[in-house]
C-alpha positions in Angstrom: 46.2 -63.6 3.0 49.7 -63.7 0.9 50.7 -65.3 -1.8 54.1 -65.1 -0.3 54.6 -67.3 2.7 58.1 -68.0 5.0 58.2 -71.6 5.7 54.8 -71.7 7.2 54.5 -68.0 7.8 52.9 -65.8 5.8 53.5 -62.8 4.8 51.9 -59.8 5.3 51.2 -58.2 1.9 52.4 -54.3 1.4 50.3 -50.8 1.4 50.9 -51.0 -2.2 50.0 -54.5 -2.8 48.8 -55.9 -6.2 46.5 -58.4 -6.8 48.4 -61.2 -7.4 50.4 -61.1 -4.3 46.7 -61.5 -2.9 46.3 -66.1 -2.2 43.6 -67.7 -4.1 41.5 -68.6 -1.2 41.2 -64.4 0.4 40.4 -63.6 -3.8 37.6 -66.7 -2.9 36.0 -64.8 0.6 36.2 -61.4 -1.6 34.7 -63.0 -4.2 31.8 -64.2 -1.9 31.5 -60.2 0.0 30.3 -59.3 -3.5 28.1 -62.1 -4.1 26.5 -61.9 -0.8 25.8 -57.7 -1.3 25.0 -58.8 -5.3 21.8 -60.8 -3.4 20.4 -57.9 -1.3 17.2 -57.3 -3.2 16.2 -53.3 -2.1 18.7 -50.9 -4.9 20.0 -48.4 -1.9 21.3 -51.0 1.3 22.6 -52.6 -2.0 24.8 -49.8 -3.9 25.1 -48.6 0.3 26.9 -51.6 1.3 28.7 -52.2 -2.1 30.1 -48.5 -1.5 31.3 -49.0 2.2 33.5 -51.9 0.3 34.9 -50.6 -2.6 38.5 -50.6 -1.5 38.5 -55.2 -1.1 38.4 -54.5 -5.0 42.7 -54.0 -5.1 42.1 -57.9 -4.0 40.4 -59.3 -7.0 42.4 -56.7 -9.8 44.7 -54.3 -10.4 43.1 -52.1 -12.9 38.9 -52.8 -12.3 37.9 -49.6 -9.9 37.3 -47.2 -12.7 34.7 -49.1 -14.3 33.4 -50.4 -10.8 33.0 -46.0 -9.7 31.4 -45.7 -13.5 28.7 -48.7 -12.7 28.1 -47.4 -8.7 27.1 -44.7 -10.7 24.8 -45.9 -12.7 23.0 -47.6 -10.2 22.8 -44.1 -8.0 20.6 -43.0 -11.1 17.9 -45.4 -9.8 17.3 -44.2 -6.7 13.7 -42.1 -6.9 14.5 -40.1 -3.5 16.6 -37.1 -4.7 17.6 -37.2 -0.9 18.7 -39.7 -1.2 20.3 -40.5 -4.2 22.1 -37.1 -3.3 23.7 -38.5 -0.6 25.0 -41.6 -2.1 26.4 -39.7 -4.7 28.2 -37.6 -2.2 28.9 -40.9 -0.1 30.6 -42.0 -3.3 32.9 -39.2 -4.3 33.9 -40.1 -0.5 34.9 -43.9 -0.4 35.9 -43.2 -4.8 38.5 -41.0 -3.5 40.0 -43.6 -1.1 40.7 -45.7 -3.6 41.8 -43.8 -6.9 42.1 -40.2 -5.7 43.2 -39.1 -9.5 40.0 -40.6 -10.6 37.5 -37.4 -11.3 34.7 -38.2 -14.3 32.5 -39.7 -12.2 32.2 -36.4 -10.0 30.7 -34.0 -13.1 29.0 -37.5 -14.0 27.2 -37.2 -10.2 26.2 -33.2 -10.5 25.1 -33.9 -14.3 23.4 -35.9 -12.5 21.7 -34.1 -9.8 21.2 -31.3 -12.1 19.0 -33.2 -14.2 17.3 -34.2 -10.9 17.3 -30.8 -9.5 15.2 -29.5 -13.1 12.8 -31.9 -12.4 12.5 -31.1 -8.2 10.2 -28.0 -8.8 7.3 -27.1 -6.7 4.7 -29.6 -7.4 6.8 -32.1 -6.5 8.0 -30.9 -3.6 5.1 -29.9 -2.1 4.7 -33.4 -2.4 7.4 -34.3 -0.2 7.6 -31.2 2.2 3.2 -31.6 2.8 3.5 -35.5 4.8 7.4 -34.6 6.8 5.3 -31.2 8.1 8.8 -29.3 7.4 8.9 -26.2 4.9 10.5 -25.5 1.7 13.3 -24.1 2.3 13.9 -26.8 5.6 14.1 -29.5 3.5 16.6 -27.7 0.9 18.7 -27.1 3.3 18.9 -31.1 3.6 20.9 -30.7 0.6 24.1 -29.0 1.9 26.2 -31.3 3.5 25.8 -32.7 0.1 26.1 -31.0 -1.9 28.7 -29.3 -0.5 31.3 -32.4 -0.6 30.6 -33.5 -3.9 31.4 -30.0 -4.9 34.4 -30.2 -2.6 35.8 -33.3 -4.2 35.0 -31.4 -7.7 36.7 -28.3 -7.0 39.8 -29.4 -5.1 42.8 -28.7 -7.2 41.3 -27.8 -10.7 41.9 -25.5 -13.1 39.1 -22.3 -13.6 37.7 -24.2 -16.3 35.8 -27.4 -14.6 34.6 -23.7 -12.8 33.5 -22.3 -16.0 31.7 -25.8 -16.9 29.8 -26.0 -13.3 28.4 -21.9 -13.8 27.4 -23.1 -17.4 25.3 -25.9 -16.1 24.3 -23.7 -13.3 22.5 -21.1 -15.9 20.0 -23.8 -16.3 18.4 -23.3 -12.9 18.7 -19.8 -9.7 18.8 -21.4 -7.0 20.2 -20.2 -4.0 21.5 -22.9 -1.7 23.0 -24.5 -5.1 24.8 -21.2 -5.7 26.0 -21.2 -2.6 28.1 -24.1 -2.8 29.7 -23.6 -5.9 30.9 -20.3 -4.4 31.9 -21.9 -0.9 33.9 -25.1 -2.4 36.6 -23.4 -4.9 39.3 -21.2 -4.4 38.6 -17.7 -4.2 40.9 -16.7 -6.9 38.7 -18.8 -9.0 35.1 -17.1 -8.1 37.0 -13.6 -8.1 37.8 -14.4 -12.1 33.7 -14.9 -12.2 32.8 -12.1 -10.6 30.4 -10.8 -12.8 28.0 -13.5 -13.7 28.9 -14.5 -10.1 26.6 -11.6 -8.9 24.8 -11.8 -11.6 23.4 -14.9 -10.9 22.9 -13.8 -7.1 20.4 -11.0 -8.7 18.9 -13.2 -10.4 17.7 -16.1 -7.4 14.7 -17.1 -6.2 13.5 -15.5 -3.1 11.7 -18.5 -1.8 
């Protein structure tokens, strides 16, 4: 798939290849993959398949990945099921880190979207979700933990104190125990200890239900 040949033998691409090193027929094959993904009608399957092959955008462009990640972040907002949307954000964080480890702005966008969704997830809506499934509120909320933990761990990785301050400021809008637990377990101890008083007050205010 390289544009460089040694006689009739193609030279394999190097790990740090650029899009101009990729042969035209390989680029065409890659574009066809994305065209086929775009033809999937249902949002969730289309979104997850595209996220799974996000690394293939490197074959087409050297500097397009940030726009792609932003677009996928915005697409997740169209998922109506809050639990499915949370896991989609966690999956995007996982795959985007592989192709753009220094890109971090989308992570806060994902967290902000989660917080917006959480405000809308009141007791009435939770009951509407859990009653047909015959699970308790705690059992349902526990399902969010793995995805939320991963998202916050990505945000907390090598993050400065100002990032934790921003997260805690957003947390003030709710008193959700499973969210606070995820925040405490994700950030480094010396960052948590610097905000010990605020966190203790948050713990006291947590709704026991």
